[in-house]
DOVOLO-596272 format. One line per 4 residues: number of its first residue (from 1); for each residue x, y, z of N, C-alpha, C. Coordinates in steps of 0.05 Angstrom, whole numbers, plus 5000, padded with zeros to 4 digits. Layout:
N
NUM) X/Y/Z/X/Y/Z/X/Y/Z; ... .
END
This chain:
232
1) 5554/5386/4901/5528/5372/4896/5505/5389/4907; 5484/5393/4892/5461/5409/4900/5448/5396/4925; 5436/5413/4941/5424/5402/4966/5403/5381/4960; 5387/5385/4939/5366/5366/4932/5378/5338/4926 .
5) 5400/5338/4911/5412/5312/4904/5425/5299/4929; 5436/5316/4946/5447/5305/4971/5426/5292/4988; 5403/5304/4990/5381/5293/5006/5371/5267/4993; 5368/5268/4967/5359/5244/4952/5378/5220/4957 .
9) 5404/5226/4955/5424/5205/4960/5422/5194/4988; 5419/5213/5007/5417/5205/5036/5392/5188/5041; 5370/5195/5028/5345/5179/5032/5348/5151/5020; 5358/5149/4995/5361/5123/4982/5381/5106/4998 .
13) 5402/5118/5008/5422/5103/5024/5409/5093/5050; 5393/5110/5062/5379/5102/5087/5360/5079/5082; 5345/5080/5060/5325/5060/5055/5338/5032/5049; 5363/5033/5041/5378/5008/5035/5391/4996/5060 .
17) 5392/5012/5081/5406/5004/5106/5390/4983/5122; 5404/4966/5136/5391/4946/5154/5374/4961/5175; 5384/4983/5185/5370/4999/5205/5356/5022/5192; 5341/5016/5170/5329/5037/5154/5309/5055/5170 .
21) 5294/5042/5188/5274/5058/5203/5288/5079/5220; 5310/5072/5233/5325/5091/5249/5337/5113/5232; 5348/5105/5208/5361/5124/5190/5340/5144/5180; 5316/5134/5173/5295/5153/5163/5286/5171/5186 .
25) 5284/5161/5210/5277/5178/5233/5297/5200/5237; 5323/5194/5233/5344/5214/5236/5341/5235/5214; 5335/5226/5189/5331/5246/5168/5307/5263/5173; 5287/5252/5185/5263/5268/5192/5268/5289/5213 .
29) 5289/5284/5230/5297/5304/5249/5313/5326/5237; 5328/5319/5216/5347/5337/5204/5336/5354/5181; 5314/5345/5169/5304/5358/5145/5274/5364/5147; 5264/5385/5134/5235/5389/5133/5222/5366/5118 .
33) 5197/5359/5125/5184/5336/5112/5181/5341/5082; 5176/5366/5074/5173/5372/5046/5198/5364/5030; 5221/5368/5042/5246/5361/5028/5249/5331/5023; 5236/5315/5039/5239/5286/5036/5219/5274/5016 .
37) 5199/5289/5008/5178/5277/4991/5188/5270/4963; 5203/5288/4950/5213/5282/4923/5232/5257/4924; 5250/5255/4943/5267/5231/4944/5250/5206/4949; 5229/5208/4964/5212/5184/4969/5198/5176/4943 .
41) 5189/5195/4928/5177/5188/4902/5198/5175/4884; 5222/5185/4885/5243/5173/4869/5249/5145/4878; 5247/5139/4903/5253/5113/4914/5234/5092/4903; 5210/5100/4894/5191/5081/4883/5200/5069/4857 .
45) 5220/5082/4844/5231/5072/4819/5259/5060/4823; 5267/5055/4848/5294/5044/4853/5296/5016/4842; 5320/5008/4833/5324/4981/4823/5319/4960/4845; 5325/4966/4870/5323/4947/4892/5294/4946/4901 .
49) 5283/4922/4902/5255/4918/4911/5251/4927/4940; 5271/4920/4957/5268/4926/4985/5270/4956/4990; 5286/4970/4974/5287/4999/4976/5260/5011/4969; 5247/5000/4949/5221/5011/4941/5201/5007/4964 .
53) 5201/4983/4976/5182/4978/4997/5188/4995/5022; 5213/4998/5029/5220/5016/5051/5212/5045/5046; 5214/5053/5020/5204/5079/5013/5174/5082/5017; 5159/5061/5010/5130/5061/5014/5124/5064/5044 .
57) 5138/5048/5061/5133/5050/5090/5140/5078/5100; 5161/5090/5089/5169/5116/5098/5150/5138/5090; 5136/5134/5068/5115/5153/5060/5095/5157/5083; 5087/5135/5096/5068/5137/5117/5078/5155/5140 .
61) 5103/5150/5149/5114/5166/5171/5117/5195/5163; 5128/5200/5139/5135/5228/5131/5109/5244/5127; 5090/5233/5113/5065/5248/5107/5048/5251/5133; 5049/5232/5151/5035/5235/5176/5047/5258/5192 .
65) 5074/5260/5193/5087/5283/5206/5081/5309/5192; 5082/5308/5165/5076/5332/5150/5047/5342/5155; 5028/5323/5158/5001/5331/5163/4999/5346/5190; 5014/5336/5210/5013/5349/5236/5025/5377/5235 .
69) 5044/5382/5217/5057/5408/5215/5043/5426/5195; 5032/5415/5173/5020/5431/5152/5001/5413/5136; 4976/5412/5145/4957/5393/5132/4954/5398/5103; 4955/5424/5095/4951/5430/5066/4972/5418/5049 .
73) 4997/5418/5058/5019/5406/5043/5015/5375/5040; 5005/5363/5062/5000/5334/5061/4979/5328/5041; 4958/5344/5039/4937/5340/5020/4947/5344/4991; 4966/5361/4988/4978/5364/4961/4992/5339/4953 .
77) 5006/5326/4971/5019/5300/4965/4997/5279/4957; 4975/5279/4971/4954/5260/4964/4942/5266/4936; 4939/5291/4930/4929/5298/4903/4949/5291/4882; 4975/5294/4888/4995/5286/4869/4994/5256/4863 .
81) 4990/5240/4884/4987/5211/4882/4964/5205/4864; 4941/5218/4869/4917/5212/4852/4922/5220/4823; 4936/5242/4819/4943/5250/4791/4960/5229/4778; 4980/5219/4792/4998/5199/4780/4983/5173/4772 .
85) 4960/5168/4785/4945/5144/4778/4924/5150/4757; 4922/5175/4748/4904/5183/4728/4916/5178/4700; 4902/5166/4682/4912/5160/4656/4923/5184/4642; 4910/5207/4647/4918/5232/4633/4946/5242/4642 .
89) 4955/5232/4665/4981/5241/4675/5004/5231/4658; 5000/5209/4644/5021/5198/4627/5042/5183/4643; 5039/5181/4670/5059/5168/4686/5051/5138/4690; 5070/5123/4700/5064/5094/4704/5053/5088/4731 .
93) 5059/5105/4751/5047/5102/4777/5058/5079/4794; 5082/5069/4787/5094/5047/4802/5096/5054/4832; 5086/5037/4849/5088/5041/4878/5070/5062/4890; 5056/5076/4873/5040/5099/4882/5015/5090/4898 .
97) 4999/5070/4888/4976/5062/4905/4985/5050/4931; 5008/5036/4931/5018/5025/4957/5024/5048/4976; 5037/5070/4966/5043/5093/4983/5017/5105/4994; 4997/5106/4977/4971/5117/4986/4959/5100/5008 .
101) 4962/5073/5006/4952/5056/5027/4967/5059/5053; 4994/5062/5051/5010/5066/5075/5004/5093/5088; 5000/5114/5072/4994/5140/5084/4967/5139/5098; 4947/5128/5085/4920/5127/5097/4920/5108/5121 .
105) 4936/5088/5121/4938/5071/5145/4951/5085/5168; 4967/5105/5162/4983/5120/5183/4968/5144/5193; 4949/5155/5178/4937/5180/5186/4906/5178/5183; 4892/5181/5205/4863/5177/5205/4848/5197/5189 .
109) 4856/5222/5191/4842/5243/5176/4845/5239/5146; 4869/5233/5137/4873/5228/5108/4859/5202/5100; 4857/5183/5117/4842/5158/5111/4813/5165/5107; 4802/5182/5125/4774/5189/5122/4769/5204/5096 .
113) 4788/5221/5088/4785/5237/5064/4790/5223/5038; 4810/5205/5039/4819/5193/5013/4816/5162/5012; 4807/5150/5034/4804/5121/5034/4786/5110/5013; 4763/5124/5009/4744/5114/4989/4755/5116/4960 .
117) 4772/5135/4956/4785/5138/4930/4804/5114/4926; 4819/5106/4946/4836/5083/4944/4819/5058/4938; 4796/5055/4951/4779/5032/4945/4769/5032/4917; 4765/5055/4905/4755/5057/4878/4774/5045/4857 .
121) 4800/5044/4864/4819/5033/4845/4817/5003/4841; 4803/4989/4860/4799/4960/4857/4770/4953/4851; 4753/4973/4847/4724/4968/4842/4718/4971/4812; 4708/4950/4800/4701/4950/4772/4671/4948/4769 .
125) 4660/4967/4756/4631/4967/4752/4625/4976/4723; 4614/4957/4708/4610/4961/4679/4589/4983/4675; 4595/5000/4655/4576/5021/4647/4576/5046/4664; 4595/5047/4684/4596/5071/4701/4625/5082/4701 .
129) 4628/5108/4704/4655/5120/4706/4669/5106/4729; 4695/5100/4725/4709/5085/4746/4738/5092/4746; 4751/5086/4769/4780/5090/4772/4795/5063/4771; 4780/5042/4765/4792/5015/4766/4818/5013/4751 .
133) 4839/5002/4763/4865/5000/4751/4867/4973/4737; 4865/4973/4710/4865/4948/4695/4892/4935/4693; 4913/4951/4693/4940/4939/4689/4948/4923/4714; 4955/4898/4710/4958/4880/4732/4977/4890/4754 .
137) 5000/4900/4747/5019/4908/4767/5009/4932/4784; 4994/4950/4771/4982/4972/4786/4959/4962/4803; 4944/4943/4793/4922/4931/4808/4932/4917/4833; 4954/4902/4830/4967/4890/4853/4974/4911/4874 .
141) 4985/4933/4865/4992/4955/4883/4968/4966/4897; 4946/4970/4882/4922/4981/4894/4910/4962/4915; 4910/4936/4909/4899/4917/4928/4918/4916/4953; 4944/4918/4948/4962/4919/4971/4955/4943/4988 .
145) 4951/4966/4976/4945/4990/4990/4919/4987/5007; 4899/4975/4994/4874/4970/5008/4878/4951/5032; 4894/4930/5027/4900/4910/5048/4915/4923/5071; 4934/4941/5065/4949/4954/5086/4930/4972/5102 .
149) 4912/4986/5089/4893/5003/5103/4875/4985/5121; 4868/4962/5111/4850/4944/5126/4862/4935/5152; 4888/4934/5154/4901/4925/5179/4897/4945/5201; 4896/4971/5194/4893/4992/5214/4866/5004/5216 .
153) 4851/5005/5194/4825/5019/5193/4805/5002/5177; 4798/4979/5188/4780/4961/5173/4752/4973/5168; 4743/4992/5185/4718/5005/5180/4717/5019/5153; 4739/5031/5145/4740/5045/5120/4741/5026/5096 .
157) 4753/5003/5100/4756/4984/5078/4732/4966/5075; 4716/4964/5095/4693/4945/5095/4676/4946/5070; 4670/4970/5059/4654/4971/5034/4667/4957/5010; 4693/4951/5011/4706/4937/4989/4707/4907/4993 .
161) 4693/4897/5013/4693/4868/5019/4687/4851/4995; 4665/4857/4981/4657/4841/4958/4678/4841/4936; 4690/4864/4932/4711/4866/4912/4735/4848/4920; 4742/4848/4945/4765/4832/4954/4759/4802/4952 .
165) 4734/4795/4959/4726/4766/4956/4728/4758/4927; 4720/4775/4909/4722/4769/4880/4750/4762/4872; 4770/4777/4883/4798/4772/4876/4808/4745/4886; 4794/4732/4904/4803/4705/4912/4801/4685/4889 .
169) 4785/4692/4869/4782/4674/4846/4799/4682/4823; 4818/4701/4827/4835/4711/4805/4855/4689/4797; 4863/4691/4771/4884/4672/4761/4912/4682/4769; 4914/4706/4781/4940/4717/4789/4944/4710/4819 .
173) 4963/4693/4825/4968/4686/4854/4973/4709/4872; 4986/4730/4861/4992/4753/4878/4967/4768/4886; 4948/4771/4868/4923/4784/4875/4908/4767/4895; 4908/4741/4892/4894/4723/4911/4907/4725/4939 .
177) 4933/4724/4940/4947/4725/4966/4943/4751/4981; 4945/4773/4966/4941/4799/4978/4913/4803/4988; 4893/4793/4972/4865/4794/4980/4861/4778/5006; 4874/4756/5008/4872/4740/5034/4881/4757/5057 .
181) 4904/4771/5054/4914/4788/5076/4894/4809/5083; 4882/4821/5062/4862/4843/5066/4838/4832/5081; 4827/4809/5073/4803/4799/5085/4808/4789/5113; 4832/4781/5119/4839/4775/5147/4838/4800/5164 .
185) 4849/4822/5153/4848/4847/5168/4819/4856/5173; 4801/4850/5154/4773/4857/5157/4758/4838/5175; 4770/4815/5181/4756/4793/5195/4729/4787/5182; 4731/4783/5156/4707/4780/5139/4696/4752/5140 .
189) 4675/4747/5155/4663/4721/5157/4651/4712/5130; 4644/4731/5114/4632/4725/5088/4653/4713/5069; 4678/4714/5076/4699/4704/5058/4709/4676/5067; 4698/4665/5088/4708/4640/5100/4707/4617/5080 .
193) 4685/4613/5067/4682/4590/5048/4703/4591/5027; 4707/4615/5015/4727/4617/4993/4755/4614/5004; 4760/4625/5027/4787/4622/5039/4794/4593/5045; 4774/4578/5055/4778/4550/5062/4787/4534/5037 .
197) 4777/4542/5014/4783/4528/4989/4812/4533/4980; 4825/4554/4992/4851/4562/4984/4874/4551/5002; 4867/4539/5024/4887/4533/5044/4908/4512/5035; 4902/4497/5014/4922/4478/5004/4937/4488/4980 .
201) 4933/4514/4973/4946/4526/4950/4976/4531/4957; 4994/4517/4943/5022/4518/4950/5038/4540/4935; 5026/4552/4916/5040/4573/4901/5049/4595/4920; 5075/4603/4918/5085/4624/4936/5086/4651/4921 .
205) 5082/4672/4936/5084/4699/4926/5102/4715/4944; 5114/4736/4933/5128/4755/4949/5108/4776/4959; 5107/4779/4985/5089/4799/4997/5103/4814/5019; 5099/4840/5019/5111/4858/5040/5090/4863/5061 .
209) 5094/4853/5084/5076/4859/5106/5091/4858/5133; 5082/4873/5152/5096/4876/5177/5124/4886/5172; 5127/4902/5151/5153/4915/5144/5174/4895/5137; 5166/4871/5127/5184/4851/5118/5175/4841/5091 .
213) 5194/4837/5073/5189/4825/5047/5191/4795/5050; 5169/4781/5045/5168/4752/5051/5159/4736/5027; 5168/4711/5025/5158/4692/5006/5139/4674/5021; 5113/4675/5014/5093/4661/5030/5074/4646/5010 .
217) 5067/4622/5017/5048/4606/5001/5020/4619/5004; 5005/4620/4982/4978/4631/4982/4961/4616/5003; 4965/4590/5005/4950/4574/5025/4955/4583/5053; 4980/4591/5059/4987/4601/5086/4973/4627/5091 .
221) 4972/4645/5071/4959/4670/5074/4929/4666/5079; 4917/4647/5065/4889/4641/5069/4884/4630/5097; 4902/4613/5107/4900/4602/5134/4903/4624/5155; 4922/4642/5151/4926/4664/5169/4901/4682/5170 .
225) 4888/4686/5147/4864/4702/5146/4841/4688/5162; 4839/4662/5158/4818/4647/5173/4823/4648/5203; 4848/4647/5211/4854/4649/5240/4846/4676/5251; 4851/4697/5236/4844/4724/5245/4813/4726/5247 .
229) 4800/4715/5227/4770/4717/5226/4758/4702/5250; 4770/4679/5257/4759/4663/5279/4769/4673/5306; 4788/4691/5306/4799/4702/5331/4819/4684/5344; 4831/4665/5330/4851/4648/5342/4878/4662/5345 .
END
C-alpha cells in the first residue's frame, strides 16, 4: 500500500476512535503536518458524521502546528479552502467552512488574516459582489464556522452581529440554533429580545460544540446564549 493511502487509512481510523484526540496527537508526532492535510480533507466526505466533525476539529490542531513550522504552507491550506468555496472551483465544499472556522479559532494570526473572509460567507448584500453561500447546507457550515470563531475570538466576529441576529428569524431550525450559539459567544446584548422569543422553541437540532455531537432544542441554545450574555 502506498504511503499516502496508509496515512489516509490511519487518519480515518483515528478519527473514528473513542480516543480520537490522543490518536490524532500521536499521528502528529509521527508524520509531517503536510502529510495529514489531504487525509483530513478526505475525512470531510466520510460517511460517518462524527468522523467528519472530528476531522474538522483536527484541522485546527494540524494547521495551527503547521503555521508554527511553516506559515506559508498553512496559508496555502487557507487559500485552498477559499478556492473550494468558490463557485468556479466546481467542488461542493462540504465541511470546508467549518474547517475554516476551526482553524481561525485555533490560530490568531490566521484569524486576523482570514476571519473577515469567513464572515463574508454569511453576509448577504443586494447589488454588491458577495461571497454569501446560498445553498443551505453550506450556509449552515459557514454559520457554524463563524460561531466556532466567536467562542475564541469574539472581537473578530463582532462585525457579523447583525447578520447573526437576522438568522434567528430563519425558517431553518439549524441556522437558528447555530446563530444562538454564536451570539452567546459574542455576548450580544442586542440579540436579547430575539433570543427571549426563542426560549420555548422545542425543535431539536444536531449541533457539534465542545467537541461533542449533541441533539439540543433550539430553545435551550437560546437560553444558554442568554445566560452567557447576562454573565450567569
